[in-house]
LOKOL-739731 format. One record per residue (C-alpha): residue number from 1; x, y negated, z. Coordinates in steps of 0.1 Angstrom, whole numbers, plus 5000, padded with zeros to 4 digits. Example, Ala and Ser with C-alpha at 12.3 -4.5 7.8 and 13.67 -1.06 7.14 Angstrom:
<atoms>
+-----+------+------+------+
!  nr !   xx !   yy !   zz !
+-----+------+------+------+
!   1 ! 5123 ! 5045 ! 5078 !
!   2 ! 5137 ! 5011 ! 5071 !
+-----+------+------+------+
</atoms>
This chain:
<atoms>
+-----+------+------+------+
!  nr !   xx !   yy !   zz !
+-----+------+------+------+
!   1 ! 8679 ! 4812 ! 0742 !
!   2 ! 8655 ! 4820 ! 0771 !
!   3 ! 8625 ! 4828 ! 0748 !
!   4 ! 8610 ! 4859 ! 0757 !
!   5 ! 8597 ! 4887 ! 0736 !
!   6 ! 8561 ! 4900 ! 0745 !
!   7 ! 8542 ! 4931 ! 0735 !
!   8 ! 8520 ! 4926 ! 0705 !
!   9 ! 8492 ! 4943 ! 0719 !
!  10 ! 8491 ! 4942 ! 0754 !
!  11 ! 8512 ! 4927 ! 0784 !
!  12 ! 8515 ! 4962 ! 0803 !
!  13 ! 8554 ! 4958 ! 0802 !
!  14 ! 8576 ! 4930 ! 0816 !
!  15 ! 8585 ! 4907 ! 0786 !
!  16 ! 8620 ! 4910 ! 0773 !
!  17 ! 8644 ! 4879 ! 0772 !
!  18 ! 8656 ! 4874 ! 0737 !
!  19 ! 8691 ! 4883 ! 0749 !
!  20 ! 8679 ! 4916 ! 0761 !
!  21 ! 8658 ! 4920 ! 0728 !
!  22 ! 8688 ! 4914 ! 0706 !
!  23 ! 8712 ! 4937 ! 0728 !
!  24 ! 8685 ! 4964 ! 0724 !
!  25 ! 8683 ! 4959 ! 0684 !
!  26 ! 8721 ! 4957 ! 0683 !
!  27 ! 8724 ! 4990 ! 0702 !
!  28 ! 8697 ! 5007 ! 0680 !
!  29 ! 8718 ! 4996 ! 0649 !
!  30 ! 8751 ! 5007 ! 0666 !
!  31 ! 8739 ! 5039 ! 0666 !
!  32 ! 8741 ! 5043 ! 0630 !
!  33 ! 8778 ! 5026 ! 0629 !
!  34 ! 8789 ! 5047 ! 0656 !
!  35 ! 8779 ! 5080 ! 0636 !
!  36 ! 8796 ! 5071 ! 0607 !
!  37 ! 8832 ! 5052 ! 0620 !
!  38 ! 8838 ! 5076 ! 0648 !
!  39 ! 8843 ! 5105 ! 0626 !
!  40 ! 8869 ! 5087 ! 0605 !
!  41 ! 8898 ! 5099 ! 0625 !
!  42 ! 8884 ! 5136 ! 0628 !
!  43 ! 8878 ! 5144 ! 0590 !
!  44 ! 8913 ! 5160 ! 0589 !
!  45 ! 8908 ! 5181 ! 0621 !
!  46 ! 8874 ! 5191 ! 0609 !
!  47 ! 8888 ! 5201 ! 0578 !
!  48 ! 8914 ! 5221 ! 0591 !
!  49 ! 8894 ! 5237 ! 0618 !
!  50 ! 8866 ! 5247 ! 0592 !
!  51 ! 8887 ! 5257 ! 0564 !
!  52 ! 8880 ! 5228 ! 0539 !
!  53 ! 8915 ! 5220 ! 0520 !
!  54 ! 8903 ! 5196 ! 0496 !
!  55 ! 8906 ! 5162 ! 0513 !
!  56 ! 8881 ! 5142 ! 0492 !
!  57 ! 8855 ! 5170 ! 0501 !
!  58 ! 8858 ! 5164 ! 0539 !
!  59 ! 8844 ! 5128 ! 0531 !
!  60 ! 8810 ! 5146 ! 0527 !
!  61 ! 8806 ! 5146 ! 0567 !
!  62 ! 8801 ! 5108 ! 0558 !
!  63 ! 8779 ! 5111 ! 0529 !
!  64 ! 8755 ! 5138 ! 0542 !
!  65 ! 8748 ! 5117 ! 0571 !
!  66 ! 8743 ! 5087 ! 0547 !
!  67 ! 8722 ! 5107 ! 0523 !
!  68 ! 8695 ! 5120 ! 0554 !
!  69 ! 8693 ! 5084 ! 0567 !
!  70 ! 8685 ! 5070 ! 0532 !
!  71 ! 8658 ! 5096 ! 0523 !
!  72 ! 8642 ! 5093 ! 0556 !
!  73 ! 8638 ! 5054 ! 0554 !
!  74 ! 8609 ! 5060 ! 0531 !
!  75 ! 8591 ! 5081 ! 0558 !
!  76 ! 8598 ! 5057 ! 0587 !
!  77 ! 8586 ! 5024 ! 0573 !
!  78 ! 8550 ! 5034 ! 0565 !
!  79 ! 8548 ! 5055 ! 0595 !
!  80 ! 8556 ! 5023 ! 0616 !
!  81 ! 8533 ! 5004 ! 0597 !
!  82 ! 8505 ! 5027 ! 0607 !
!  83 ! 8512 ! 5039 ! 0643 !
!  84 ! 8535 ! 5009 ! 0656 !
!  85 ! 8572 ! 5006 ! 0660 !
!  86 ! 8576 ! 5026 ! 0693 !
!  87 ! 8566 ! 5063 ! 0687 !
!  88 ! 8584 ! 5067 ! 0653 !
!  89 ! 8615 ! 5052 ! 0667 !
!  90 ! 8616 ! 5074 ! 0698 !
!  91 ! 8609 ! 5104 ! 0675 !
!  92 ! 8636 ! 5097 ! 0653 !
!  93 ! 8662 ! 5091 ! 0681 !
!  94 ! 8652 ! 5123 ! 0696 !
!  95 ! 8660 ! 5141 ! 0663 !
!  96 ! 8694 ! 5123 ! 0662 !
!  97 ! 8703 ! 5136 ! 0698 !
!  98 ! 8693 ! 5171 ! 0689 !
!  99 ! 8709 ! 5174 ! 0656 !
! 100 ! 8744 ! 5159 ! 0673 !
! 101 ! 8742 ! 5185 ! 0702 !
! 102 ! 8739 ! 5212 ! 0675 !
! 103 ! 8766 ! 5199 ! 0653 !
! 104 ! 8788 ! 5200 ! 0684 !
! 105 ! 8783 ! 5237 ! 0683 !
! 106 ! 8788 ! 5242 ! 0645 !
! 107 ! 8816 ! 5265 ! 0632 !
! 108 ! 8807 ! 5264 ! 0595 !
! 109 ! 8813 ! 5233 ! 0572 !
! 110 ! 8781 ! 5238 ! 0552 !
! 111 ! 8760 ! 5241 ! 0585 !
! 112 ! 8779 ! 5209 ! 0598 !
! 113 ! 8767 ! 5191 ! 0565 !
! 114 ! 8733 ! 5201 ! 0571 !
! 115 ! 8733 ! 5189 ! 0607 !
! 116 ! 8747 ! 5157 ! 0597 !
! 117 ! 8719 ! 5151 ! 0570 !
! 118 ! 8694 ! 5156 ! 0598 !
! 119 ! 8713 ! 5135 ! 0621 !
! 120 ! 8712 ! 5107 ! 0596 !
! 121 ! 8676 ! 5114 ! 0589 !
! 122 ! 8666 ! 5108 ! 0627 !
! 123 ! 8690 ! 5079 ! 0625 !
! 124 ! 8668 ! 5061 ! 0597 !
! 125 ! 8644 ! 5052 ! 0623 !
! 126 ! 8667 ! 5028 ! 0641 !
! 127 ! 8679 ! 5014 ! 0605 !
! 128 ! 8642 ! 5006 ! 0593 !
! 129 ! 8625 ! 4999 ! 0627 !
! 130 ! 8650 ! 4975 ! 0644 !
! 131 ! 8648 ! 4954 ! 0614 !
! 132 ! 8610 ! 4956 ! 0612 !
! 133 ! 8608 ! 4945 ! 0651 !
! 134 ! 8631 ! 4917 ! 0642 !
! 135 ! 8610 ! 4904 ! 0614 !
! 136 ! 8578 ! 4910 ! 0634 !
! 137 ! 8591 ! 4886 ! 0661 !
! 138 ! 8612 ! 4860 ! 0642 !
! 139 ! 8611 ! 4845 ! 0605 !
! 140 ! 8633 ! 4820 ! 0585 !
! 141 ! 8666 ! 4810 ! 0599 !
! 142 ! 8656 ! 4823 ! 0633 !
! 143 ! 8655 ! 4857 ! 0618 !
! 144 ! 8688 ! 4852 ! 0602 !
! 145 ! 8703 ! 4840 ! 0634 !
! 146 ! 8690 ! 4869 ! 0654 !
! 147 ! 8702 ! 4893 ! 0624 !
! 148 ! 8737 ! 4879 ! 0626 !
! 149 ! 8741 ! 4885 ! 0663 !
! 150 ! 8727 ! 4920 ! 0660 !
! 151 ! 8752 ! 4925 ! 0628 !
! 152 ! 8780 ! 4909 ! 0652 !
! 153 ! 8776 ! 4941 ! 0675 !
! 154 ! 8768 ! 4964 ! 0645 !
! 155 ! 8804 ! 4953 ! 0631 !
! 156 ! 8820 ! 4953 ! 0663 !
! 157 ! 8813 ! 4991 ! 0667 !
! 158 ! 8840 ! 5000 ! 0640 !
! 159 ! 8866 ! 4981 ! 0660 !
! 160 ! 8863 ! 5007 ! 0688 !
! 161 ! 8847 ! 5037 ! 0673 !
! 162 ! 8880 ! 5051 ! 0654 !
! 163 ! 8899 ! 5047 ! 0686 !
! 164 ! 8872 ! 5063 ! 0704 !
! 165 ! 8874 ! 5094 ! 0682 !
! 166 ! 8910 ! 5096 ! 0681 !
! 167 ! 8912 ! 5095 ! 0720 !
! 168 ! 8885 ! 5124 ! 0722 !
! 169 ! 8904 ! 5145 ! 0698 !
! 170 ! 8936 ! 5138 ! 0718 !
! 171 ! 8920 ! 5153 ! 0752 !
! 172 ! 8898 ! 5180 ! 0733 !
! 173 ! 8885 ! 5183 ! 0699 !
! 174 ! 8861 ! 5170 ! 0672 !
! 175 ! 8832 ! 5188 ! 0686 !
! 176 ! 8833 ! 5163 ! 0718 !
! 177 ! 8827 ! 5135 ! 0694 !
! 178 ! 8792 ! 5150 ! 0685 !
! 179 ! 8784 ! 5153 ! 0724 !
! 180 ! 8795 ! 5116 ! 0730 !
! 181 ! 8772 ! 5105 ! 0704 !
! 182 ! 8745 ! 5125 ! 0717 !
! 183 ! 8748 ! 5111 ! 0752 !
! 184 ! 8752 ! 5075 ! 0744 !
! 185 ! 8722 ! 5077 ! 0722 !
! 186 ! 8703 ! 5094 ! 0747 !
! 187 ! 8709 ! 5063 ! 0769 !
! 188 ! 8697 ! 5041 ! 0743 !
! 189 ! 8664 ! 5061 ! 0737 !
! 190 ! 8657 ! 5059 ! 0775 !
! 191 ! 8663 ! 5021 ! 0772 !
! 192 ! 8641 ! 5020 ! 0744 !
! 193 ! 8613 ! 5040 ! 0759 !
! 194 ! 8614 ! 5019 ! 0790 !
! 195 ! 8618 ! 4983 ! 0777 !
! 196 ! 8609 ! 4979 ! 0740 !
! 197 ! 8574 ! 4963 ! 0735 !
! 198 ! 8551 ! 4970 ! 0705 !
! 199 ! 8555 ! 4943 ! 0683 !
! 200 ! 8533 ! 4952 ! 0655 !
! 201 ! 8502 ! 4932 ! 0655 !
! 202 ! 8471 ! 4951 ! 0651 !
! 203 ! 8460 ! 4930 ! 0620 !
! 204 ! 8491 ! 4942 ! 0601 !
! 205 ! 8486 ! 4979 ! 0607 !
! 206 ! 8484 ! 4999 ! 0575 !
! 207 ! 8467 ! 5033 ! 0569 !
! 208 ! 8490 ! 5061 ! 0565 !
! 209 ! 8476 ! 5074 ! 0531 !
! 210 ! 8492 ! 5079 ! 0498 !
! 211 ! 8473 ! 5050 ! 0481 !
! 212 ! 8482 ! 5027 ! 0511 !
! 213 ! 8518 ! 5038 ! 0509 !
! 214 ! 8522 ! 5035 ! 0471 !
! 215 ! 8505 ! 5000 ! 0472 !
! 216 ! 8530 ! 4989 ! 0502 !
! 217 ! 8559 ! 5000 ! 0479 !
! 218 ! 8546 ! 4982 ! 0450 !
! 219 ! 8544 ! 4948 ! 0468 !
! 220 ! 8582 ! 4953 ! 0479 !
! 221 ! 8591 ! 4963 ! 0445 !
! 222 ! 8574 ! 4934 ! 0426 !
! 223 ! 8584 ! 4907 ! 0448 !
! 224 ! 8614 ! 4892 ! 0425 !
! 225 ! 8634 ! 4876 ! 0453 !
! 226 ! 8630 ! 4905 ! 0478 !
! 227 ! 8641 ! 4932 ! 0452 !
! 228 ! 8669 ! 4915 ! 0438 !
! 229 ! 8683 ! 4903 ! 0473 !
! 230 ! 8680 ! 4942 ! 0481 !
! 231 ! 8701 ! 4955 ! 0450 !
! 232 ! 8724 ! 4925 ! 0456 !
! 233 ! 8732 ! 4937 ! 0491 !
! 234 ! 8732 ! 4974 ! 0480 !
! 235 ! 8760 ! 4966 ! 0457 !
! 236 ! 8779 ! 4949 ! 0484 !
! 237 ! 8773 ! 4978 ! 0509 !
! 238 ! 8787 ! 5002 ! 0480 !
! 239 ! 8818 ! 4987 ! 0484 !
! 240 ! 8818 ! 4985 ! 0521 !
! 241 ! 8812 ! 5026 ! 0519 !
! 242 ! 8838 ! 5031 ! 0495 !
! 243 ! 8862 ! 5013 ! 0521 !
! 244 ! 8850 ! 5036 ! 0549 !
! 245 ! 8853 ! 5066 ! 0527 !
! 246 ! 8887 ! 5060 ! 0514 !
! 247 ! 8904 ! 5040 ! 0544 !
! 248 ! 8919 ! 5070 ! 0561 !
! 249 ! 8935 ! 5085 ! 0530 !
! 250 ! 8946 ! 5049 ! 0521 !
! 251 ! 8966 ! 5042 ! 0554 !
! 252 ! 8974 ! 5078 ! 0555 !
! 253 ! 8987 ! 5087 ! 0519 !
! 254 ! 8996 ! 5053 ! 0503 !
! 255 ! 9011 ! 5033 ! 0530 !
! 256 ! 9020 ! 5065 ! 0557 !
! 257 ! 9007 ! 5046 ! 0589 !
! 258 ! 8980 ! 5073 ! 0598 !
! 259 ! 8990 ! 5066 ! 0637 !
! 260 ! 8982 ! 5028 ! 0632 !
! 261 ! 8950 ! 5036 ! 0613 !
! 262 ! 8924 ! 5028 ! 0643 !
! 263 ! 8942 ! 4993 ! 0649 !
! 264 ! 8943 ! 4985 ! 0611 !
! 265 ! 8907 ! 4995 ! 0605 !
! 266 ! 8898 ! 4976 ! 0638 !
! 267 ! 8913 ! 4944 ! 0623 !
! 268 ! 8893 ! 4944 ! 0593 !
! 269 ! 8862 ! 4952 ! 0615 !
! 270 ! 8868 ! 4927 ! 0638 !
! 271 ! 8868 ! 4900 ! 0611 !
! 272 ! 8832 ! 4911 ! 0604 !
! 273 ! 8821 ! 4909 ! 0640 !
! 274 ! 8835 ! 4874 ! 0645 !
! 275 ! 8821 ! 4865 ! 0611 !
! 276 ! 8786 ! 4874 ! 0621 !
! 277 ! 8788 ! 4854 ! 0654 !
! 278 ! 8798 ! 4824 ! 0632 !
! 279 ! 8768 ! 4830 ! 0609 !
! 280 ! 8746 ! 4830 ! 0638 !
! 281 ! 8758 ! 4794 ! 0648 !
! 282 ! 8757 ! 4778 ! 0613 !
! 283 ! 8727 ! 4793 ! 0597 !
! 284 ! 8704 ! 4769 ! 0615 !
! 285 ! 8723 ! 4740 ! 0603 !
! 286 ! 8729 ! 4750 ! 0567 !
! 287 ! 8706 ! 4778 ! 0556 !
! 288 ! 8707 ! 4812 ! 0545 !
! 289 ! 8711 ! 4803 ! 0506 !
! 290 ! 8740 ! 4780 ! 0511 !
! 291 ! 8760 ! 4803 ! 0538 !
! 292 ! 8754 ! 4837 ! 0514 !
! 293 ! 8758 ! 4820 ! 0481 !
! 294 ! 8793 ! 4802 ! 0492 !
! 295 ! 8804 ! 4835 ! 0509 !
! 296 ! 8797 ! 4857 ! 0477 !
! 297 ! 8817 ! 4833 ! 0454 !
! 298 ! 8845 ! 4836 ! 0479 !
! 299 ! 8840 ! 4872 ! 0480 !
! 300 ! 8843 ! 4876 ! 0443 !
! 301 ! 8875 ! 4853 ! 0445 !
! 302 ! 8893 ! 4874 ! 0470 !
! 303 ! 8883 ! 4907 ! 0453 !
! 304 ! 8896 ! 4894 ! 0419 !
! 305 ! 8929 ! 4887 ! 0435 !
! 306 ! 8930 ! 4919 ! 0453 !
! 307 ! 8923 ! 4940 ! 0418 !
! 308 ! 8946 ! 4921 ! 0399 !
! 309 ! 8976 ! 4928 ! 0422 !
! 310 ! 8967 ! 4963 ! 0423 !
! 311 ! 8972 ! 4966 ! 0388 !
! 312 ! 9004 ! 4947 ! 0388 !
! 313 ! 9023 ! 4966 ! 0413 !
! 314 ! 9021 ! 4983 ! 0448 !
! 315 ! 9004 ! 4962 ! 0471 !
! 316 ! 9023 ! 4957 ! 0506 !
! 317 ! 9002 ! 4967 ! 0535 !
! 318 ! 9003 ! 4934 ! 0550 !
! 319 ! 8989 ! 4919 ! 0517 !
! 320 ! 8962 ! 4949 ! 0517 !
! 321 ! 8949 ! 4945 ! 0551 !
! 322 ! 8951 ! 4904 ! 0548 !
! 323 ! 8930 ! 4906 ! 0517 !
! 324 ! 8903 ! 4930 ! 0529 !
! 325 ! 8901 ! 4911 ! 0564 !
! 326 ! 8892 ! 4878 ! 0544 !
! 327 ! 8869 ! 4897 ! 0525 !
! 328 ! 8850 ! 4910 ! 0550 !
! 329 ! 8848 ! 4877 ! 0566 !
! 330 ! 8827 ! 4868 ! 0534 !
! 331 ! 8808 ! 4901 ! 0535 !
! 332 ! 8794 ! 4893 ! 0571 !
! 333 ! 8778 ! 4860 ! 0559 !
! 334 ! 8765 ! 4879 ! 0527 !
! 335 ! 8749 ! 4906 ! 0547 !
! 336 ! 8731 ! 4891 ! 0575 !
! 337 ! 8714 ! 4864 ! 0551 !
! 338 ! 8706 ! 4885 ! 0521 !
! 339 ! 8691 ! 4910 ! 0544 !
! 340 ! 8667 ! 4880 ! 0559 !
! 341 ! 8662 ! 4868 ! 0523 !
! 342 ! 8649 ! 4900 ! 0513 !
! 343 ! 8626 ! 4905 ! 0544 !
! 344 ! 8616 ! 4868 ! 0546 !
! 345 ! 8582 ! 4872 ! 0521 !
! 346 ! 8571 ! 4904 ! 0533 !
! 347 ! 8562 ! 4899 ! 0569 !
! 348 ! 8530 ! 4917 ! 0563 !
! 349 ! 8543 ! 4950 ! 0553 !
! 350 ! 8574 ! 4946 ! 0573 !
! 351 ! 8579 ! 4983 ! 0579 !
! 352 ! 8573 ! 4993 ! 0544 !
! 353 ! 8595 ! 4968 ! 0532 !
! 354 ! 8625 ! 4978 ! 0556 !
! 355 ! 8617 ! 5015 ! 0546 !
! 356 ! 8623 ! 5006 ! 0507 !
! 357 ! 8650 ! 4984 ! 0512 !
! 358 ! 8668 ! 5005 ! 0536 !
! 359 ! 8663 ! 5035 ! 0513 !
! 360 ! 8678 ! 5015 ! 0481 !
! 361 ! 8706 ! 5001 ! 0503 !
! 362 ! 8713 ! 5033 ! 0521 !
! 363 ! 8711 ! 5059 ! 0492 !
! 364 ! 8725 ! 5038 ! 0464 !
! 365 ! 8751 ! 5022 ! 0483 !
! 366 ! 8759 ! 5057 ! 0497 !
! 367 ! 8763 ! 5069 ! 0460 !
! 368 ! 8784 ! 5040 ! 0450 !
! 369 ! 8806 ! 5044 ! 0481 !
! 370 ! 8810 ! 5080 ! 0474 !
! 371 ! 8822 ! 5073 ! 0438 !
! 372 ! 8849 ! 5050 ! 0449 !
! 373 ! 8858 ! 5072 ! 0476 !
! 374 ! 8860 ! 5104 ! 0454 !
! 375 ! 8881 ! 5082 ! 0428 !
! 376 ! 8910 ! 5078 ! 0451 !
! 377 ! 8942 ! 5086 ! 0432 !
! 378 ! 8970 ! 5077 ! 0458 !
! 379 ! 8967 ! 5041 ! 0450 !
! 380 ! 8942 ! 5012 ! 0460 !
! 381 ! 8933 ! 5004 ! 0424 !
! 382 ! 8898 ! 5025 ! 0426 !
! 383 ! 8889 ! 5007 ! 0459 !
! 384 ! 8901 ! 4972 ! 0445 !
! 385 ! 8880 ! 4978 ! 0413 !
! 386 ! 8851 ! 4990 ! 0431 !
! 387 ! 8850 ! 4956 ! 0451 !
! 388 ! 8853 ! 4934 ! 0423 !
! 389 ! 8828 ! 4950 ! 0400 !
! 390 ! 8803 ! 4954 ! 0429 !
! 391 ! 8805 ! 4917 ! 0439 !
! 392 ! 8800 ! 4907 ! 0403 !
! 393 ! 8769 ! 4928 ! 0398 !
! 394 ! 8757 ! 4912 ! 0434 !
! 395 ! 8760 ! 4877 ! 0416 !
! 396 ! 8740 ! 4884 ! 0389 !
! 397 ! 8713 ! 4899 ! 0410 !
! 398 ! 8713 ! 4869 ! 0432 !
! 399 ! 8712 ! 4845 ! 0401 !
! 400 ! 8680 ! 4866 ! 0390 !
! 401 ! 8664 ! 4862 ! 0424 !
! 402 ! 8671 ! 4822 ! 0422 !
! 403 ! 8661 ! 4818 ! 0385 !
! 404 ! 8697 ! 4810 ! 0374 !
! 405 ! 8706 ! 4784 ! 0403 !
! 406 ! 8724 ! 4790 ! 0433 !
! 407 ! 8722 ! 4771 ! 0469 !
! 408 ! 8686 ! 4762 ! 0461 !
! 409 ! 8668 ! 4746 ! 0492 !
! 410 ! 8635 ! 4757 ! 0487 !
! 411 ! 8622 ! 4759 ! 0522 !
! 412 ! 8636 ! 4742 ! 0551 !
! 413 ! 8633 ! 4771 ! 0573 !
! 414 ! 8653 ! 4791 ! 0549 !
+-----+------+------+------+
</atoms>
């Protein structure tokens, strides 16, 4: 793990170690996770403060952010393929920080949603460019290993974010959550500006024109394996967003344990972080397809059990938490590997590929998650149904990508 990451164009900056590179990419991805999960304990207080009585409507604080991020992914990919990774990334982080500070001053719910949309717009740079940077430097199983370690940090954020948000509200109020986000992202922005080298090689730079952009989109959308794995991961992310949107209401209204919400949410997220680390250790030996296809089958089985139990009778809290902890172990093995499998054939258009994939995953998964969250009816049935249906859809898409055969070993690298 002592490999160094050197600039693509010049050697004006000291090279990053592999661990610093992973830590920086993980911090960029964590900016997104923090902006979503730290808000969960604050939704009730925000609604009360800004006069929003409909509890389901309060979820729009999450959905607006996801919507802005999803749309902006189509912008940052082509920009980063033309101008390099650094400038668009730093610009996006700056937009995020400004929007977060402004949201802290907002006293109108509609304005808050607009600023959350803008914050998500800026955050799209981290989602798109972090993946592009990793693909610039690594490929095959090595990329999956790095992505797993990045996902480990990304998944660890939900362990502490709700507790952090709840702690801030105990001593002040929800606006200070936005101040905290802005300050932490300023630190990441400074780290990025000082240490991240330009990883896009000159021969891969593409002109920033409508024709070039459309051609790049065409390549991504017509590469069978890439688009099928992207859509499969979108379905899985839709289930996750459904859990994020409705978790606070489930723990409060169904189980009456709102005070334990951060801890129970952290238990589920913690399993995802541990699983991501295990994937990074195993993917080099077994390959992305074997691990992710096996995990998807396990994911479907767990979701089928949860759905059946939810239809039969009220599911006890211990069973609900246990089942979704097991499901999230599978989710982590699916997420990092599907993402790497989708990016593997598209190294020559990594920025545009990450852009299109990020748009599809964020917007459509966000819509799926919003539908699951808005369907909350005082039981866990909508969530369980959402998990089961999306996992079956993902399996169909993987079979399309693999011409009907799972666990294929096409290339020793993948």
